[in-house]
C-alpha positions in Angstrom: 0.3 9.5 -9.8 1.8 12.3 -11.9 1.2 15.8 -13.1 1.7 15.2 -16.8 -2.0 15.1 -17.7 -4.2 18.2 -18.3 -4.7 20.2 -15.1 -8.1 19.9 -13.5 -9.6 19.4 -10.2 -12.7 17.2 -10.0 -14.2 15.7 -6.9 -17.2 13.7 -5.8 -18.5 11.0 -3.5 -21.7 10.9 -1.5 -20.0 12.0 1.8 -19.8 15.5 0.3 -23.6 15.9 0.6 -24.4 13.6 3.5 -23.8 14.4 7.1 -21.5 11.8 8.7 -23.2 10.6 11.9 -20.5 8.3 13.2 -16.9 7.7 12.3 -16.3 4.5 10.3 -14.0 1.8 11.6 -12.0 1.6 8.3 -11.0 4.0 5.5 -9.8 2.2 2.4 -7.7 4.6 0.3 -7.0 3.9 -3.4 -4.6 6.0 -5.4 -4.5 5.7 -9.2 -3.2 7.3 -12.4 -4.3 6.3 -15.9 -5.3 2.8 -14.9 -9.1 2.8 -15.4 -9.6 -0.9 -15.9 -7.6 -1.9 -12.8 -9.4 0.8 -10.7 -12.7 -0.7 -11.6 -11.6 -4.2 -10.5 -10.1 -2.8 -7.2 -13.4 -1.0 -6.4 -15.5 -4.0 -7.4 -13.5 -6.2 -4.9 -14.3 -3.7 -2.1 -18.0 -3.3 -2.8 -19.0 -6.7 -1.2 -17.5 -5.4 2.0 -18.9 -1.9 1.9 -21.0 -0.9 4.9 -21.3 2.0 7.3 -18.0 0.9 8.9 -16.0 1.1 5.6 -15.2 4.5 4.1 -14.0 4.3 0.4 -11.7 7.1 -0.8 -10.1 7.3 -4.3 -7.4 9.8 -5.2 -6.6 10.1 -9.0 -3.7 12.0 -10.4 -5.7 13.9 -13.1 -6.1 10.9 -15.4 -7.3 11.5 -18.9 -8.3 7.8 -19.8 -11.9 7.8 -18.6 -11.1 7.4 -14.9 -13.2 10.4 -13.9 -16.2 9.0 -15.8 -15.7 5.7 -14.0 -15.5 7.4 -10.6 -18.8 9.2 -11.4 -20.3 5.8 -12.2 -19.3 4.5 -8.8 -20.2 7.8 -7.0 -23.0 6.2 -4.9 -20.5 3.8 -3.3 -17.5 6.1 -3.0 -17.5 8.3 0.1 -15.0 10.7 -1.4 -12.9 11.0 -4.6 -10.6 13.6 -6.0 -8.9 13.9 -9.4 -6.2 16.5 -9.7 -2.4 16.6 -10.5 0.0 15.5 -7.8 3.7 15.2 -7.4 3.8 11.4 -7.0 2.2 8.4 -5.4 3.0 9.5 -1.8 1.6 12.9 -2.4 -1.6 11.2 -3.6 -1.6 8.9 -0.5 -1.2 11.9 1.8 -4.3 13.5 0.2 -6.1 10.3 0.9 -5.0 10.4 4.5 -6.2 13.9 4.8 -9.6 13.0 3.5 -10.0 9.8 5.6 -12.0 9.8 8.8 -11.9 6.1 9.8 -10.3 4.7 12.9 -7.9 2.6 10.7 -6.6 3.2 7.2 -5.8 0.6 4.5 -4.1 1.4 1.2 -5.0 -0.5 -2.0 -3.7 0.3 -5.4 -3.9 -1.0 -9.0 -3.2 -4.7 -9.1 -4.7 -5.3 -5.6 -7.9 -7.0 -4.6 -9.6 -6.9 -1.2 -10.3 -10.4 0.1 -11.8 -9.7 3.5 -11.8 -7.3 6.3 -11.0 -8.5 9.9 -13.7 -6.5 11.4 -13.7 -8.0 14.9 -9.9 -7.9 15.1 -9.9 -4.2 14.2 -12.7 -3.4 16.7 -10.9 -5.2 19.5 -7.6 -3.5 18.7 -9.2 -0.1 18.4 -10.5 -0.4 22.0 -6.9 -0.6 23.3 -5.5 1.8 20.7 -3.3 -0.5 18.8 -1.4 1.6 16.2 -0.7 -0.9 13.5 -2.4 -4.2 12.7 -0.4 -6.3 10.3 -2.2 -9.0 8.3 -1.1 -11.3 5.5 -1.3 -10.8 1.7 -1.3 -13.3 -1.1 1.2 -12.3 -3.8 0.5 -13.4 -7.4 -1.9 -16.0 -6.1 0.9 -18.1 -4.9 3.1 -16.6 -2.2 1.7 -15.8 1.2 3.5 -12.7 2.7 3.6 -13.1 6.5 4.2 -9.8 8.2 6.7 -9.8 11.1 7.9 -7.2 13.6 11.4 -7.9 14.7 15.0 -6.8 14.1 14.6 -7.3 10.4 12.1 -4.5 10.4 15.0 -2.2 10.8 16.8 -3.3 7.6 14.0 -4.6 5.4 10.3 -4.1 4.8 8.6 -6.8 6.9 5.1 -5.3 6.7 3.2 -5.7 3.4 1.6 -2.3 2.7 -1.7 -3.9 1.3 -2.1 -5.9 4.5 -1.3 -3.2 7.0 -4.0 -1.3 8.9 -2.7 2.0 10.4 -4.6 3.8 13.1 -5.3 7.2 11.6 -4.4 9.3 14.6 -1.0 7.5 14.8 -0.2 7.9 11.1 2.8 10.1 10.5 2.2 10.8 6.9 4.4 9.9 3.9 7.6 11.6 2.8 6.7 12.6 -0.7 10.3 12.9 -1.8 10.4 9.1 -2.0 9.3 7.5 -5.2 9.0 3.8 -4.2 9.9 3.3 -0.5 7.9 6.0 1.2 5.7 3.4 3.0 8.8 1.6 4.3 10.2 4.9 5.6 6.9 5.6 7.3 6.9 2.1 8.9 10.4 2.7 10.2 9.5 6.1 11.7 6.5 4.4 13.4 8.9 1.8 14.9 11.2 4.6 16.1 8.2 6.3 17.7 7.4 3.2 19.7 4.1 2.3 18.0 2.0 -0.6 19.3 1.9 -3.4 16.6 -0.2 -6.5 16.5 0.0 -9.3 13.9 -3.0 -11.3 12.6 -2.9 -14.4 10.4 -5.9 -13.3 8.2 -5.1 -12.9 4.5 -6.8 -9.6 3.6 -5.7 -8.9 0.1 -4.4 -10.2 -3.2 -1.4 -8.3 -4.7 0.1 -8.5 -8.1 3.9 -7.9 -8.1 3.9 -6.2 -11.5 3.6 -2.7 -10.0 6.4 -0.2 -9.3 9.7 -1.9 -9.4 11.8 -2.2 -6.3 15.0 -2.9 -8.2 17.9 -0.3 -8.2 16.0 2.9 -7.2 13.9 1.0 -4.7 17.0 -0.4 -3.0 18.6 3.0 -2.9 15.5 4.4 -1.2 15.5 1.6 1.3 19.1 2.3 2.2 18.3 6.0 2.6 15.5 5.2 5.0 17.5 2.7 7.0 20.4 5.1 7.4 18.1 8.0 8.3 16.1 6.1 10.9 18.5 3.5 12.3 22.0 4.5 11.4 25.0 3.2 9.5 25.3 -0.2 11.2 21.8 -1.1 10.1 22.5 0.3 6.7 25.4 -2.0 6.2 23.3 -5.0 7.4 20.6 -4.0 5.0 23.0 -3.7 2.1 24.5 -7.1 3.0 21.0 -8.7 3.2 20.0 -7.4 -0.3 23.3 -8.5 -1.8 22.8 -12.0 -0.5 19.3 -12.1 -1.7 20.4 -11.0 -5.2 23.1 -13.7 -5.3 20.6 -16.3 -4.2 18.1 -15.2 -6.9 20.9 -15.3 -9.5 21.9 -18.8 -8.5 18.2 -19.9 -8.7 17.8 -18.4 -12.1 21.0 -20.1 -13.4 19.8 -23.5 -12.0 16.4 -23.1 -13.8 18.1 -22.2 -17.0 20.5 -25.2 -16.7 17.6 -27.6 -16.2 15.8 -26.2 -19.3 16.1 -28.7 -22.3 16.2 -25.7 -24.7 19.1 -24.2 -22.7 21.0 -27.5 -22.8 20.5 -27.9 -26.5 21.9 -24.4 -27.1 25.0 -25.4 -25.1 
């Protein structure tokens, strides 16, 4: 999401011309910028699940790589899409929230694939106004991310964004001043507000870890969110947690290199 491309505002989707009779159970919001091929694959992973209970929304940051033409091709299946400049990924996601009408909202981006939708779980939780439903995500086809809501949620991101269903009326919106950790900040604000969270073992999406890096800038933004939402003590614990994780990863990398025959020959 960026404003570097030519300025234009193009929108579409069949919900612009059709009267919506009933509110869908789920709005899936995709944000994209100059990633036409990935957008196609994300949309194609959603289409098998498309029905009257799934609203599909796509927000594009004024891409000039054929994305608009692709969106026009999928227009019969997309409820609403918009292509215009934005100030970043969280600005685009806020636009998607504004356009959504579903009971719950799920965010998917480039590199993600929808595996399934826990329809019955969402219906049951909607009846009792559960604010957040946390499901599991498969990362790089290997690692299963299991969402947790506990003390660690105050110092680290324990909900995977692509596996988290937010009740629309409980959503607080994203702080667009964040570049990478706006979803984490939103989760922390929800926890502070006392939101009702339920966890479900269903694996709902595939996620590729080659997206926006959570290295230096990402860690700084996590520290900013932790300090703002839970204070200095949690900030120090968060810093210590990431330092220990970095040391552990460094040790693992060194061990792998030491075991490599090529590395031993070089020595």
